[in-house]
C-alpha positions as CSV (number, residue, x, y, z in Angstrom):
1,M,-26.5,7.4,-7.4
2,L,-23.0,7.3,-8.7
3,D,-23.2,8.7,-12.6
4,A,-20.9,6.4,-15.6
5,T,-18.3,9.5,-14.8
6,E,-17.6,8.7,-11.0
7,M,-18.2,5.6,-11.2
8,R,-15.1,5.4,-13.7
9,E,-12.9,7.4,-11.6
10,E,-13.6,5.2,-9.4
11,H,-12.6,2.2,-10.3
12,E,-9.6,4.0,-11.8
13,A,-8.5,4.7,-8.0
14,V,-5.6,3.3,-6.8
15,R,-7.3,0.9,-3.8
16,V,-4.8,1.5,-0.5
17,L,-4.8,-0.6,2.8
18,I,-3.0,0.9,6.1
19,V,-0.8,-1.2,7.8
20,D,0.0,0.7,11.2
21,D,-0.5,-0.4,15.1
22,Q,-0.7,3.5,15.7
23,A,-4.4,4.5,15.5
24,S,-2.9,8.4,15.3
25,F,-0.1,7.0,12.2
26,R,-3.4,5.5,10.4
27,R,-5.3,8.5,10.8
28,A,-2.0,10.7,9.2
29,A,-1.6,8.2,6.5
30,R,-5.4,8.5,5.7
31,G,-4.9,11.9,5.2
32,V,-2.0,11.5,2.7
33,V,-3.5,9.1,0.9
34,D,-7.2,11.3,0.7
35,L,-5.3,14.1,0.0
36,T,-3.4,12.4,-2.9
37,P,-5.2,12.2,-6.7
38,G,-6.5,9.1,-7.8
39,F,-6.2,7.4,-4.8
40,L,-8.6,6.0,-2.2
41,V,-8.2,4.4,0.9
42,A,-9.4,0.8,0.7
43,G,-8.9,-0.3,4.3
44,E,-7.0,-0.3,7.6
45,A,-5.1,-2.7,9.6
46,G,-3.8,-2.7,13.3
47,T,-1.7,-6.0,12.7
48,G,0.5,-8.0,11.0
49,E,-1.6,-10.8,10.7
50,A,-5.3,-8.1,10.1
51,S,-3.1,-6.7,7.4
52,V,-2.9,-10.2,5.5
53,D,-6.7,-10.9,6.2
54,A,-7.9,-7.4,4.3
55,A,-5.7,-7.9,1.8
56,R,-7.3,-11.1,1.1
57,A,-10.6,-9.2,1.3
58,L,-9.9,-5.9,0.0
59,R,-7.4,-6.5,-2.7
60,P,-5.6,-3.2,-2.8
61,D,-3.3,-2.3,-5.2
62,L,-1.0,-0.8,-2.6
63,V,0.0,-1.4,0.8
64,L,1.4,1.0,3.0
65,M,3.1,-1.7,5.6
66,D,4.6,-0.6,9.1
67,V,7.9,-2.5,9.5
68,H,7.2,-3.1,13.3
69,L,4.2,-4.6,14.2
70,P,2.7,-6.1,17.4
71,G,2.5,-10.2,16.1
72,I,3.9,-11.1,12.8
73,D,5.8,-8.2,11.9
74,G,5.4,-6.1,8.4
75,L,7.8,-7.6,6.5
76,E,7.0,-11.2,7.3
77,A,2.8,-9.8,6.3
78,S,4.3,-8.5,3.4
79,R,5.9,-11.8,2.4
80,R,2.2,-14.1,3.6
81,I,0.2,-11.3,1.2
82,L,2.2,-11.7,-1.6
83,A,2.3,-15.4,-1.7
84,A,-1.1,-15.8,-1.3
85,G,-2.0,-15.9,-4.7
86,G,-4.1,-13.4,-7.1
87,Q,-3.7,-9.9,-7.3
88,R,-0.3,-9.0,-5.7
89,P,-0.7,-5.1,-4.5
90,V,2.6,-3.0,-4.6
91,I,3.9,-2.9,-0.9
92,V,6.1,-0.1,0.5
93,L,7.6,-0.7,3.9
94,L,7.1,2.7,6.5
95,S,9.0,2.9,9.6
96,T,10.5,6.0,11.8
97,Y,14.1,4.8,11.3
98,E,16.5,6.5,8.4
99,A,16.2,4.5,5.0
100,A,19.9,3.4,5.0
101,D,19.0,1.5,8.1
102,Y,16.7,-0.6,6.3
103,L,18.2,-0.4,2.5
104,D,17.6,-4.6,2.2
105,R,14.9,-5.3,3.6
106,P,12.4,-4.2,0.7
107,P,14.0,-6.9,-1.9
108,A,13.5,-9.1,0.9
109,C,10.2,-9.5,1.2
110,G,9.0,-8.3,-1.6
111,A,8.2,-4.7,-1.0
112,A,8.6,-2.4,-3.5
113,A,10.1,0.5,-1.9
114,Y,10.8,2.1,1.6
115,L,10.1,5.5,2.9
116,T,10.4,6.6,6.3
117,K,7.1,7.7,8.3
118,A,7.9,11.5,8.2
119,E,9.0,11.0,4.3
120,L,5.6,10.0,3.9
121,D,3.4,13.1,1.4
122,S,1.4,13.2,-1.7
123,E,4.2,13.4,-3.9
124,R,6.7,10.6,-2.5
125,L,3.2,8.2,-2.1
126,A,2.6,9.2,-5.8
127,A,6.4,8.5,-6.9
128,A,6.6,5.4,-5.1
129,W,3.7,4.1,-7.0
130,A,4.7,4.8,-10.4
131,A,8.2,3.8,-10.0
132,A,6.8,0.6,-8.5
133,T,3.9,-0.1,-11.0
134,A,6.8,0.9,-14.0
135,S,9.4,-1.7,-13.0
136,G,6.6,-4.5,-12.9
137,S,6.9,-4.8,-9.0
138,G,3.4,-5.6,-7.3
139,S,0.6,-5.0,-9.5
140,A,0.0,-2.9,-13.0
141,P,-2.1,0.1,-12.6
142,P,-5.9,-0.1,-14.0
143,D,-6.8,0.1,-17.6
144,S,-9.0,2.8,-18.8
145,S,-11.7,0.1,-18.7
146,G,-11.1,-0.2,-15.3
147,T,-9.5,-3.5,-15.1
148,R,-6.0,-4.7,-13.8
149,P,-4.0,-6.9,-16.0
């Protein structure tokens, strides 16, 4: 059973949904999230459609979204997640392509940032979250009571 301190820490953690069609990258991203203080994996999805369903069910604070997915791509999945109403997660797009190839894509689909998969590490994950929540993109971080505005 969790004591009060552990429960509070769990509620204050940034809940992350990892979306990628490659299980090996989902494992790698899970490792990054697990190593990032204050972040925890809420769930995973392997397709754009599954990500929309998972975001609705899990209500993550942050979605790490691969651009290239089977079915609807990550850009359309991002639009659908953000259009669903309710809590709007911060979405960070991921791909193997260089950032210069995707500079216009995050704003076009409502995502807060773009990172290459090779760049994804604890520091960049935390920095992308901090920048997005400071600028008002996506959901706000929890307050001291563990609730989100």
